[in-house]
Every structure is written in C-alpha cells, then in structure tokens.
C-alpha positions as CSV (number, residue, x, y, z in Angstrom):
1,M,14.4,-59.1,-5.6
2,I,13.5,-62.2,-3.5
3,K,10.2,-63.1,-5.1
4,L,9.6,-66.8,-3.9
5,L,6.7,-68.4,-6.0
6,L,5.8,-69.3,-9.6
7,F,3.5,-71.3,-12.1
8,S,-0.4,-72.1,-13.6
9,F,-2.3,-72.2,-17.0
10,L,-4.5,-69.4,-18.0
11,T,-6.4,-68.4,-21.3
12,L,-5.5,-65.4,-23.5
13,F,-6.5,-61.8,-22.0
14,P,-7.8,-59.3,-24.4
15,L,-5.7,-56.1,-24.0
16,S,-7.2,-52.6,-24.7
17,A,-7.7,-50.9,-28.2
18,G,-4.3,-50.0,-29.5
19,L,-3.0,-53.5,-28.7
20,R,-3.3,-56.5,-30.1
21,A,-6.7,-58.4,-29.7
22,E,-5.2,-60.9,-27.6
23,S,-1.8,-60.5,-25.7
24,R,0.7,-63.4,-25.5
25,V,2.6,-61.1,-22.3
26,V,-0.1,-60.8,-20.1
27,P,-1.5,-64.5,-19.4
28,I,2.1,-65.3,-18.8
29,L,2.1,-62.7,-16.1
30,K,-0.9,-64.0,-14.6
31,A,0.1,-67.4,-14.6
32,I,3.2,-66.0,-12.3
33,D,0.9,-64.1,-10.2
34,A,-1.1,-67.4,-9.9
35,N,1.6,-69.1,-8.4
36,Y,2.7,-66.4,-6.2
37,K,-0.6,-66.9,-4.3
38,M,0.1,-69.7,-1.8
39,K,-2.9,-71.8,-0.5
40,K,-2.1,-71.9,2.9
41,D,0.4,-69.8,5.0
42,V,4.2,-70.9,4.9
43,R,7.2,-70.7,6.8
44,A,10.9,-71.2,5.5
45,D,14.4,-71.0,6.5
46,V,15.9,-68.4,4.2
47,T,19.6,-68.1,3.2
48,L,21.3,-65.4,1.5
49,T,24.9,-65.9,0.5
50,Q,26.3,-62.2,-0.7
51,Q,29.4,-61.7,-2.6
52,R,30.8,-58.1,-2.5
53,A,33.9,-56.5,-4.5
54,G,36.6,-55.7,-2.2
55,Q,34.5,-57.2,1.1
56,G,34.3,-60.9,0.8
57,T,31.3,-63.0,1.4
58,K,28.6,-62.9,4.0
59,I,26.3,-65.0,5.0
60,I,22.7,-64.0,6.0
61,D,20.0,-66.6,7.4
62,M,16.7,-66.0,8.7
63,A,13.6,-67.3,9.6
64,Y,10.5,-66.6,7.2
65,F,6.8,-66.7,8.2
66,R,4.4,-65.6,5.5
67,R,0.5,-65.1,5.4
68,D,-1.1,-64.3,2.1
69,S,-4.8,-63.7,3.2
70,D,-3.7,-60.2,4.3
71,D,0.1,-59.9,2.8
72,A,1.7,-60.0,6.2
73,F,5.0,-61.7,6.9
74,L,7.6,-61.9,9.8
75,I,11.4,-62.2,9.6
76,A,13.6,-63.6,12.4
77,M,17.0,-62.7,11.9
78,N,19.7,-65.8,13.1
79,A,23.0,-64.8,11.5
80,P,25.3,-63.0,11.5
81,E,26.0,-62.7,15.0
82,N,25.3,-59.0,14.9
83,E,21.6,-59.5,13.4
84,K,20.5,-62.2,15.6
85,G,17.6,-61.7,17.5
86,N,16.4,-58.6,15.1
87,G,13.4,-59.0,12.9
88,Y,10.8,-57.2,10.8
89,L,7.4,-57.8,10.8
90,R,5.0,-56.1,8.1
91,V,0.9,-56.5,8.7
92,G,-1.3,-54.4,6.3
93,D,0.5,-51.4,5.4
94,N,2.8,-51.3,8.3
95,F,6.3,-52.2,8.1
96,W,8.7,-52.8,11.3
97,M,12.0,-53.3,12.3
98,Y,12.9,-54.9,15.4
99,R,16.0,-54.4,17.0
100,K,17.3,-56.5,20.1
101,N,19.6,-54.7,21.5
102,T,17.6,-51.6,22.6
103,R,14.2,-53.8,22.6
104,T,12.4,-51.4,20.3
105,F,10.3,-51.2,17.1
106,Q,11.2,-48.9,14.5
107,H,8.4,-48.0,11.5
108,V,10.5,-48.2,8.2
109,N,9.7,-48.2,4.6
110,R,9.6,-50.9,2.0
111,D,12.7,-50.1,0.9
112,E,14.4,-50.6,4.0
113,S,17.3,-53.2,3.7
114,I,17.0,-56.4,5.6
115,G,20.1,-57.6,7.6
116,G,22.4,-55.1,6.0
117,S,21.8,-57.4,2.7
118,D,20.5,-56.5,-0.6
119,A,16.7,-57.7,0.0
120,H,14.3,-55.4,0.9
121,S,10.9,-55.4,2.2
122,D,9.1,-55.6,-1.3
123,D,11.0,-58.6,-1.7
124,F,9.2,-60.1,0.5
125,E,5.6,-59.1,-0.8
126,S,3.3,-61.0,-2.9
127,R,2.3,-57.6,-5.2
128,K,0.7,-58.9,-8.7
129,L,3.1,-58.7,-11.9
130,D,-0.1,-57.9,-13.9
131,E,-0.8,-55.1,-11.8
132,L,2.5,-53.8,-11.7
133,Y,3.7,-54.0,-15.4
134,G,2.3,-54.2,-18.9
135,P,3.8,-55.4,-22.2
136,V,6.1,-53.1,-24.0
137,V,5.0,-53.3,-27.8
138,D,6.8,-51.3,-30.9
139,S,5.8,-48.6,-33.3
140,S,3.0,-50.9,-35.2
141,G,1.5,-51.8,-31.7
142,T,2.9,-55.2,-31.7
143,E,4.0,-56.8,-28.7
144,K,8.3,-57.5,-27.8
145,F,7.8,-61.1,-27.6
146,S,10.2,-63.8,-28.8
147,R,10.5,-68.0,-28.5
148,E,14.2,-68.9,-28.0
149,L,16.4,-71.2,-26.2
150,L,17.9,-70.3,-23.0
151,G,20.7,-73.4,-22.7
152,K,18.6,-76.5,-23.8
153,V,15.0,-74.8,-22.6
154,E,12.6,-73.6,-24.8
155,V,11.6,-70.4,-23.8
156,N,9.3,-67.3,-24.5
157,K,11.1,-63.9,-24.0
158,F,9.0,-60.5,-23.6
159,E,9.5,-57.4,-22.4
160,V,7.4,-55.5,-19.9
161,K,6.9,-52.1,-18.7
162,A,5.7,-50.7,-15.1
163,K,2.0,-49.4,-14.9
164,V,2.9,-48.0,-11.6
165,N,5.6,-45.9,-9.8
166,D,6.7,-47.3,-6.8
167,V,8.6,-50.6,-8.5
168,D,12.3,-50.7,-8.2
169,Y,12.8,-51.4,-12.1
170,P,10.8,-49.5,-14.6
171,K,11.6,-52.4,-17.4
172,Q,12.1,-55.7,-17.2
173,I,12.8,-58.9,-19.9
174,F,11.5,-62.1,-19.0
175,W,12.7,-65.7,-20.3
176,T,9.8,-68.2,-19.1
177,R,9.6,-72.0,-19.8
178,R,6.9,-72.7,-23.0
179,D,5.4,-75.4,-21.3
180,N,4.8,-74.0,-17.6
181,N,5.5,-70.6,-17.4
182,L,8.1,-70.8,-15.2
183,L,10.3,-67.7,-14.9
184,L,14.0,-68.7,-15.5
185,K,15.8,-65.5,-16.2
186,Q,15.0,-61.7,-15.5
187,E,16.8,-58.5,-16.7
188,S,16.0,-55.3,-14.6
189,Y,16.3,-51.8,-16.3
190,S,16.3,-48.5,-15.0
191,L,14.4,-45.5,-16.8
192,S,17.5,-44.9,-18.7
193,G,17.6,-48.2,-20.1
194,T,20.7,-49.4,-18.1
195,L,20.5,-52.7,-16.9
196,M,20.8,-53.0,-13.3
197,Q,20.3,-56.9,-12.6
198,T,20.1,-60.0,-13.8
199,A,18.6,-62.8,-11.9
200,Y,18.5,-66.8,-12.5
201,F,16.1,-68.9,-10.9
202,L,18.3,-72.0,-10.8
203,K,16.1,-74.9,-8.8
204,F,12.4,-75.4,-7.9
205,T,10.3,-77.7,-5.8
206,E,6.8,-78.4,-5.9
207,I,4.7,-77.4,-2.8
208,E,0.9,-78.0,-2.9
209,G,0.7,-77.2,-6.7
210,R,2.9,-74.1,-6.6
211,F,6.4,-74.4,-7.7
212,V,8.8,-72.4,-5.5
213,P,12.3,-71.0,-7.1
214,V,14.5,-72.1,-3.6
215,K,17.7,-71.4,-5.5
216,Q,18.1,-68.0,-7.2
217,L,21.2,-65.7,-8.3
218,F,21.2,-62.3,-8.5
219,I,23.8,-60.6,-10.3
220,D,24.4,-56.9,-9.8
221,E,25.3,-55.3,-12.9
222,F,25.6,-51.9,-11.9
223,E,28.5,-52.3,-9.4
224,K,30.1,-55.4,-10.8
225,G,31.6,-58.2,-8.4
226,N,28.7,-58.2,-6.7
227,K,25.8,-61.3,-6.8
228,T,23.7,-62.7,-4.1
229,V,22.3,-66.6,-4.1
230,V,19.2,-66.9,-2.3
231,E,18.3,-70.4,-0.9
232,I,15.3,-71.5,0.4
233,A,15.1,-75.0,3.0
234,N,12.7,-76.4,4.9
235,L,9.6,-74.7,3.3
236,V,6.2,-76.0,5.2
237,P,2.9,-75.0,4.0
238,G,0.3,-74.8,7.0
239,K,-1.8,-72.7,8.8
240,L,0.0,-70.4,10.8
241,D,-1.0,-69.2,14.4
242,D,-1.8,-65.3,14.2
243,K,0.0,-64.4,17.2
244,I,3.1,-65.0,15.0
245,F,2.4,-61.8,13.2
246,T,2.5,-59.9,16.2
247,K,5.3,-57.4,18.1
248,A,4.9,-59.3,21.0
249,Y,5.9,-62.6,18.9
250,L,8.8,-61.3,17.2
251,E,10.1,-59.9,20.4
252,N,9.8,-63.2,22.2
253,L,11.9,-64.7,19.5
254,S,14.9,-62.8,20.2
255,K,15.2,-63.7,24.0
C-alpha cells in the first residue's frame, strides 16, 4: 500500500513479439522504479491515520529506517500506546516482528500487518514494478493507454497486469503525469476484476533528485467507509549505521 518514491525520464523500451514494437507503458513503469531507488539510505517518521466504518479513527506513528542496497528496513512503533516499543525488521529474505512485552522476535511473512494497520511488510519493500507488472493489451495487441485530464492535470492512463503470483493485486490502473511520470492515482483490482482499492498521491517533496509522495490517501473500495491517510515527515537521506538493521538495535529502541 505504502510505496514511498517516484520519478525519472527513460527512452522507449522494445517489447516482445505480439505487442507493439515500442511500448508507452514500460518506460513509465521503469521511470517509477528509477524513482523508488534512493541514492542513499533514509530515515523518516510515518503517520497512518486510519478510519474504519463503525470503529472511529486510529492514529499510528512509527520511525522508519530504509537501506535500498540490500532491501533492508526497520520500523519502530511509537503510537498507539499498546504498540509503543514494538517493531519490525527486514534483512534479506528474513522478516521479524518484535514484541516489547515478551522481548521476543517472531519470524513472520511479508503480508504481516504492521501495528494492526492496513499496511503490510511488502508496502515497505522496493520491488520493481517493471518486474511485477506488464501492459494490458486488447485483442489487436494494442496497449490500453490513453491521454486524459485528472482534474486539471494532463495524465497518461494505462492498465497493467501481474507477471508474478505474489502480488496483492493482479490488475492495476495508473494515472501518471505526462510531464514527469509521477503517479497521481492508482486503482487496484482482484483477479475477478473487482475494484479493491483506490489510492491518491496528494503531495510530493524532492529529496536528492527523487520525488517522494509525503501524503497519500488509500480508499478501501471493498469495505466501504474504510480509508487511510499516510503522511511522511522528517525525511532525512544519508548513510545509516549497519547496526540499525539488527535485532539488538530494535530491542534497544524499545527500552
């Protein structure tokens, strides 16, 4: 759900036989991927304001540390009070959940909920869209691609489908700015074609040549009335000490 970084310019990329000689979709996916890749490590404060029908509003605060060189990240929970001191650590293919009250680490899957929120481990990963998805084409082999207006902004609208099985949504529709490929809107569909989630990327900031969406809105289209606002603050790029991405460091933060 929570993908942090988007932007770049790339030339057209040739597709395999059976599709157009040149794709309009693939270079945009590559541009998004290029912007996902931070030049340096990064730390940030992340706030999720989660509204659920009949349950009111829940605010979740966390400190987030990310190292793209080996796709590692660490999350330390600050709020709500019942989650404070808990955390999550991803290094290589290993993902652990830490619980302060028992001072134990548990090996969990990528789809583990973060702090009881709608966010999961894979929302914090830097997997490449270009490797996960490819263009959707019609019966003539033409990509489902159009130029439209999103509000007053000129955008490219296009559909993609999963090339691998381990994704949350087998089909996506993207709206990206025509001038710089920034993702502004995203619809996510189930295998049966049901719209499951709509995401809006509302505010960006530029960090070392990368445009970071620092305010995002995720609307649950399946369970009406549920939505989550994600806000990123105090985002600081720079080399992080290797000790940060260790169990010992996460445990020490909870003391």
